[in-house]
C-alpha positions as CSV (number, residue, x, y, z in Angstrom):
1,M,-8.9,11.3,-12.5
2,L,-7.9,10.2,-8.9
3,S,-10.3,7.8,-7.0
4,L,-9.9,6.9,-3.4
5,V,-10.8,3.2,-2.8
6,K,-11.8,2.6,0.7
7,H,-11.8,-0.9,2.6
8,A,-15.1,-0.6,3.9
9,G,-14.6,-3.8,5.9
10,D,-15.0,-6.2,3.0
11,T,-11.4,-7.4,2.6
12,A,-12.3,-9.9,-0.3
13,A,-14.0,-7.0,-2.2
14,F,-11.1,-4.7,-1.8
15,I,-8.6,-7.4,-2.7
16,Q,-10.5,-8.0,-5.8
17,R,-10.6,-4.3,-6.7
18,L,-6.8,-3.9,-6.1
19,E,-6.1,-7.2,-8.2
20,H,-8.2,-5.6,-11.2
21,L,-6.2,-2.2,-10.9
22,I,-3.2,-4.4,-11.1
23,R,-4.3,-6.7,-13.9
24,N,-5.8,-3.8,-15.7
25,P,-3.5,-0.6,-14.9
26,P,-5.1,2.8,-15.2
27,E,-3.4,5.9,-16.9
28,N,-3.1,7.9,-13.9
29,S,-2.5,7.2,-10.0
30,R,-5.3,5.9,-7.5
31,V,-5.3,7.4,-3.9
32,I,-6.1,4.4,-1.8
33,C,-6.4,3.9,1.8
34,F,-4.7,0.6,3.0
35,P,-5.6,-1.0,6.2
36,S,-3.0,-3.2,8.0
37,D,-4.6,-6.4,7.0
38,I,-4.6,-5.4,3.3
39,S,-0.7,-4.3,3.9
40,A,-0.2,-7.5,5.3
41,Y,-1.7,-9.4,2.4
42,I,0.1,-7.1,-0.2
43,L,3.6,-8.1,1.2
44,E,2.8,-11.9,1.5
45,H,1.5,-11.9,-2.1
46,Y,2.9,-9.2,-3.8
47,N,6.2,-8.5,-2.5
48,V,8.8,-10.6,-5.0
49,S,12.3,-9.9,-5.2
50,N,12.5,-6.6,-3.6
51,R,15.5,-4.9,-1.7
52,P,16.2,-5.4,1.9
53,K,13.8,-4.0,4.3
54,K,14.9,-0.8,6.2
55,P,14.0,-1.5,9.9
56,A,14.6,2.0,11.2
57,K,12.5,3.4,8.1
58,I,9.6,1.2,9.2
59,R,9.5,2.3,12.8
60,S,9.7,5.8,11.8
61,Y,6.8,5.4,9.5
62,A,4.8,3.2,12.1
63,R,5.2,6.0,14.7
64,D,3.7,8.2,12.2
65,M,0.9,6.1,11.4
66,Q,0.0,5.5,15.0
67,S,0.4,9.3,15.8
68,K,-1.7,9.8,12.8
69,T,0.9,12.1,11.2
70,F,1.6,10.0,8.2
71,G,0.1,12.3,5.7
72,L,-0.7,12.1,1.8
73,T,2.3,12.8,-0.4
74,G,3.4,12.5,-4.0
75,D,5.4,9.3,-3.0
76,T,3.5,6.5,-4.6
77,I,3.4,2.9,-3.9
78,K,4.1,1.3,-7.4
79,F,3.2,-2.1,-9.1
80,G,5.3,-3.0,-11.9
81,W,4.1,-4.4,-15.3
82,D,4.5,-7.8,-13.9
83,G,1.8,-7.0,-11.2
84,F,4.5,-7.2,-8.3
85,L,5.1,-4.5,-5.8
86,K,8.2,-2.3,-6.9
87,D,8.2,0.3,-4.0
88,G,6.2,0.6,-0.7
89,Q,7.5,-2.4,1.1
90,N,8.6,-0.4,4.3
91,R,5.1,1.5,4.1
92,F,3.2,-1.6,4.2
93,S,5.4,-3.2,6.6
94,A,4.8,0.0,8.9
95,S,1.0,-0.4,8.3
96,V,1.4,-4.1,9.7
97,Q,3.6,-3.3,12.5
98,S,1.2,-0.3,13.9
99,G,-1.8,-1.7,12.6
100,C,-2.7,1.3,11.3
101,E,-4.4,2.1,7.9
102,F,-2.5,4.8,5.8
103,T,-3.5,6.7,2.7
104,T,-1.3,7.0,-0.7
105,H,-0.9,7.5,-4.3
106,V,-0.6,4.2,-6.1
107,V,0.6,3.7,-9.6
108,F,0.0,0.5,-11.8
């Protein structure tokens, strides 16, 4: 079952819910809307040992987020068995750069 987790202005509650999902991975993906402040938090706390960021891709994603053309696709944000971010750092970086939220599938 898919579920949309919204921020609703309560950053602490959102982070608590996200951390619960990371510690207790569901069997299938969740559709989550990530605001830029949460994107910054994830990059600071969960982006360990990822490959180098791709500045051109980040700029492209940021432009799409600002113009509201960054849509929901089958691409997923991935958190690994160790709880750290495995895929999505460029999308989170674009969210921070643009100051915009984005919605995506997330697998844990």
